[in-house]
C-alpha positions as CSV (number, residue, x, y, z in Angstrom):
1,X,114.1,167.6,-34.8
2,X,111.8,164.8,-35.9
3,X,108.4,165.6,-37.3
4,X,105.6,163.2,-37.9
5,X,102.4,164.4,-39.6
6,X,99.1,162.5,-39.8
7,X,95.6,163.4,-40.9
8,X,92.8,163.7,-38.4
9,X,89.2,163.8,-39.4
10,X,86.8,165.2,-36.8
11,X,84.0,163.0,-38.0
12,X,84.5,159.2,-37.4
13,X,84.8,156.8,-40.3
14,X,84.3,159.5,-42.9
15,X,86.4,161.6,-45.1
16,X,86.1,165.4,-45.2
17,X,85.8,166.8,-48.7
18,X,88.7,169.1,-49.3
19,X,87.7,172.4,-50.8
20,X,90.0,174.7,-52.6
21,X,91.7,177.3,-50.4
22,X,89.4,176.5,-47.4
23,X,90.2,173.0,-46.1
24,X,88.5,172.1,-42.8
25,X,90.6,169.0,-42.3
26,X,92.8,168.7,-39.2
27,X,96.1,167.0,-38.9
28,X,97.9,165.6,-36.0
29,X,101.6,166.3,-35.6
30,X,104.1,165.2,-33.0
31,X,107.5,166.7,-32.4
32,X,110.4,165.8,-30.1
33,X,112.5,168.8,-29.2
34,X,116.1,169.1,-30.2
35,X,117.2,168.8,-26.6
36,X,115.2,165.5,-26.3
37,X,113.6,166.8,-23.1
38,X,110.0,167.1,-24.3
39,X,107.4,165.6,-26.6
40,X,104.8,167.9,-28.3
41,X,101.5,166.6,-29.8
42,X,99.3,169.0,-31.6
43,X,96.0,169.1,-33.6
44,X,96.2,171.8,-36.3
45,X,94.3,172.8,-39.4
46,X,95.6,174.7,-42.4
47,X,94.2,177.9,-43.7
48,X,95.3,180.7,-46.1
49,X,96.3,182.9,-43.1
50,X,98.3,180.1,-41.6
51,X,98.0,177.1,-39.3
52,X,95.3,177.1,-36.6
53,X,96.0,175.2,-33.5
54,X,93.0,173.4,-32.0
55,X,94.8,171.7,-29.1
56,X,98.2,170.6,-27.9
57,X,99.7,168.3,-25.3
58,X,103.2,168.2,-23.9
59,X,105.2,165.5,-22.1
60,X,106.2,168.0,-19.4
61,X,102.5,167.9,-18.3
62,X,102.7,164.3,-17.4
63,X,104.1,164.7,-13.9
64,X,100.7,166.2,-13.0
65,X,99.2,162.7,-13.8
66,X,101.8,160.8,-11.9
67,X,104.5,160.2,-14.5
68,X,107.6,162.0,-13.2
69,X,110.4,160.0,-14.9
70,X,111.1,158.9,-18.5
71,X,109.3,161.7,-20.2
72,X,110.7,161.1,-23.7
73,X,110.4,157.3,-24.2
74,X,107.8,155.4,-26.2
75,X,105.4,155.0,-23.2
76,X,105.5,158.7,-22.5
77,X,104.8,159.5,-26.2
78,X,101.8,157.3,-25.9
79,X,100.6,159.1,-22.8
80,X,101.1,162.5,-24.6
81,X,99.0,161.3,-27.5
82,X,96.3,160.0,-25.2
83,X,96.3,163.3,-23.3
84,X,95.9,165.2,-26.6
85,X,93.0,163.0,-27.8
86,X,91.1,163.2,-24.5
87,X,91.7,167.0,-24.4
88,X,90.3,167.5,-27.9
89,X,87.2,165.3,-27.3
90,X,86.5,167.2,-24.1
91,X,86.9,170.5,-25.8
92,X,84.3,169.3,-28.4
93,X,82.1,167.8,-25.7
94,X,82.5,164.4,-27.3
95,X,84.4,162.6,-24.6
96,X,81.5,160.4,-23.7
97,X,80.7,159.4,-27.3
98,X,84.0,157.9,-28.6
99,X,86.1,155.1,-27.2
100,X,89.2,154.1,-29.1
101,X,91.3,151.0,-29.0
102,X,94.5,151.7,-30.9
103,X,97.6,153.6,-29.6
104,X,98.1,157.1,-28.1
105,X,95.7,159.6,-29.8
106,X,93.8,156.7,-31.4
107,X,93.0,155.2,-27.9
108,X,91.7,158.6,-26.9
109,X,89.1,158.4,-29.7
110,X,90.6,160.3,-32.6
111,X,90.2,158.8,-36.1
112,X,93.7,159.1,-37.6
113,X,94.6,157.1,-40.7
114,X,97.8,155.3,-39.9
115,X,99.9,152.2,-40.7
116,X,100.9,149.5,-38.2
117,X,104.4,150.0,-39.5
118,X,104.7,153.0,-37.2
119,X,104.2,151.0,-34.1
120,X,106.6,149.1,-31.9
121,X,106.2,145.4,-32.5
122,X,105.8,145.5,-36.3
123,X,107.9,142.9,-38.1
124,X,109.3,143.8,-41.5
125,X,109.7,140.1,-42.3
126,X,106.2,138.9,-41.5
127,X,104.5,142.3,-42.2
128,X,102.5,141.8,-39.0
129,X,102.1,143.7,-35.8
130,X,102.8,141.7,-32.6
131,X,100.2,143.1,-30.2
132,X,101.9,141.8,-27.1
133,X,105.2,143.6,-28.0
134,X,103.2,146.7,-28.7
135,X,101.4,146.5,-25.4
136,X,104.8,145.9,-23.7
137,X,106.1,149.2,-25.1
138,X,102.9,151.1,-24.2
139,X,103.2,150.1,-20.5
140,X,106.9,150.6,-20.3
141,X,107.8,146.9,-20.4
142,X,110.9,147.5,-22.5
143,X,112.1,149.9,-19.8
144,X,111.4,147.3,-17.1
145,X,113.3,144.6,-19.1
146,X,116.3,147.0,-19.4
147,X,116.2,147.7,-15.7
148,X,116.3,144.0,-14.9
149,X,119.2,143.4,-17.3
150,X,121.3,146.2,-15.8
151,X,120.5,145.1,-12.3
152,X,122.0,141.7,-13.1
153,X,124.9,142.6,-15.4
154,X,125.9,146.2,-14.5
155,X,124.6,147.2,-11.1
156,X,126.7,150.4,-11.1
157,X,125.3,151.5,-14.4
158,X,121.8,150.7,-13.2
159,X,122.3,153.0,-10.2
160,X,123.4,155.9,-12.4
161,X,121.1,155.4,-15.4
162,X,117.9,154.9,-13.3
163,X,118.8,157.2,-10.4
164,X,115.6,159.2,-10.8
165,X,113.5,156.0,-10.8
166,X,115.3,154.9,-7.7
167,X,114.6,158.2,-5.9
168,X,110.9,157.9,-6.8
169,X,110.8,154.4,-5.5
170,X,110.0,152.9,-9.0
171,X,111.4,149.5,-9.8
172,X,110.9,147.1,-12.8
173,X,107.8,145.5,-11.2
174,X,105.9,148.7,-10.6
175,X,106.3,150.4,-14.0
176,X,103.3,148.8,-15.6
177,X,101.0,149.8,-12.7
178,X,102.4,153.3,-12.8
179,X,101.5,153.7,-16.5
180,X,98.0,152.3,-15.9
181,X,97.4,154.9,-13.2
182,X,98.7,157.6,-15.5
183,X,96.3,156.6,-18.3
184,X,93.4,156.6,-15.8
185,X,94.3,160.0,-14.5
186,X,94.6,161.4,-18.0
187,X,91.1,160.1,-19.0
188,X,89.7,161.5,-15.7
189,X,90.8,165.1,-16.3
190,X,92.6,165.9,-19.5
191,X,92.0,169.7,-19.2
192,X,95.1,171.9,-19.4
193,X,96.0,173.6,-16.2
194,X,97.7,177.0,-16.6
195,X,100.5,177.6,-14.1
196,X,100.5,180.7,-12.1
197,X,103.2,183.0,-13.4
198,X,105.5,184.5,-10.9
199,X,105.7,188.3,-11.0
200,X,108.7,189.5,-12.9
201,X,111.8,190.3,-10.9
202,X,112.8,193.9,-10.7
203,X,116.0,194.3,-12.7
204,X,118.7,196.7,-11.8
205,X,119.4,199.6,-14.2
206,X,123.0,200.3,-14.8
207,X,122.4,203.0,-17.5
208,X,121.0,206.5,-16.9
209,X,117.3,206.8,-17.1
210,X,116.2,209.2,-19.8
211,X,114.6,212.3,-18.3
212,X,111.5,214.0,-19.6
213,X,111.4,217.6,-20.8
214,X,109.9,218.8,-17.5
215,X,112.5,216.9,-15.5
216,X,115.4,218.3,-17.5
217,X,113.9,221.8,-17.2
218,X,113.6,221.5,-13.4
219,X,117.2,220.1,-13.2
220,X,118.6,223.0,-15.2
221,X,116.8,225.6,-13.0
222,X,118.2,223.9,-9.9
223,X,121.7,224.0,-11.3
224,X,121.3,227.7,-12.2
225,X,120.0,228.6,-8.8
226,X,123.0,226.8,-7.2
227,X,125.4,228.6,-9.5
228,X,123.8,232.0,-8.7
229,X,124.0,231.2,-5.0
230,X,127.7,230.3,-5.3
231,X,128.4,233.5,-7.3
232,X,126.6,235.6,-4.7
233,X,128.5,234.0,-1.9
234,X,131.8,234.7,-3.7
235,X,130.9,238.3,-4.4
236,X,130.0,238.8,-0.7
237,X,133.4,237.4,0.4
238,X,135.2,239.6,-2.1
239,X,133.3,242.7,-0.9
240,X,134.1,241.8,2.8
241,X,137.8,241.3,1.9
242,X,138.0,244.6,0.1
243,X,136.4,246.4,3.0
244,X,139.0,244.8,5.4
245,X,141.9,245.9,3.1
246,X,140.6,249.5,2.9
247,X,140.2,249.7,6.7
248,X,143.7,248.4,7.3
249,X,145.1,250.8,4.7
250,X,143.5,253.7,6.5
251,X,145.0,252.5,9.8
252,X,148.5,251.8,8.2
253,X,148.2,248.2,9.1
254,X,149.8,245.8,6.7
255,X,148.1,242.5,6.3
256,X,149.8,239.4,4.9
257,X,147.6,237.5,2.5
C-alpha cells in the first residue's frame, strides 16, 4: 500500500504556528488500496487522542459524476483529489472564495505545499515540469494514446484490455471530453451521498437457541405432565388387564397372552 502525506494549511498563503501537543494543522493523505481497486484521499489533523478526519473522497464515488471506467489511473486520482478539495471547501462554506490552478486538491482550492517532482511531466534532466504533458495525464491523454497504439498494433489486446470502455461507448477521441464533464460535475456538487443500506438478510440458525429460565421451566412442566399422563394410561391398562384375568380365572377360562 502506497502512502503519500502532505501538509494542508486551512488559511491560504500562511503558515499555522505549531503548538506543543495541540497542533491545529491539517494534512492531506492519499492511499491506493492493496487490491488496486480504489483511491482514497483524506484531510486529517493530529491530536493527542488520535487523528481527526475532516473529510474524505474515494475513487469509487466517481461513477456518480460520470466516470465509470479507469478508477485507479492518474486522471482518476486527480478527480479524487479535486472532489476532496471541493468537498472540504463546501463544508467550510468557502467554495466561492478560493479558486486553485494546480492539480487535484490544489485545483480545488487547497493550499498544499508540494513539489513539481510529484507530477507527471517533470523531467529529472531539465528539472522542469512540462505543463502540456501534465495536462495530458490529467485529461487521460496517456490512456487515449495507449488505446490508439493497441488499436493499430494489437487489436485483440485492445478488445480485452479496454472492454469496459468499449461497453460504455468510450473511445480515444472522447476521453478528454469525458474528464472535463466529470470535473464540472464534481465542482457543481461535491457533497457526499450516503447510499441507502439494504436491510440485513435473515440468517438461518443451525444451532439450538438458548432458552430463558421461564421457557426451560415451562418445558419441564410440559414434559412432567406428559410423563404423568403416560404413567396413568399404563396403570389404567394394567388394572384393566388384571380385572380381565381375575374374571377369566373365576370362570375357568384360560387366556393366552
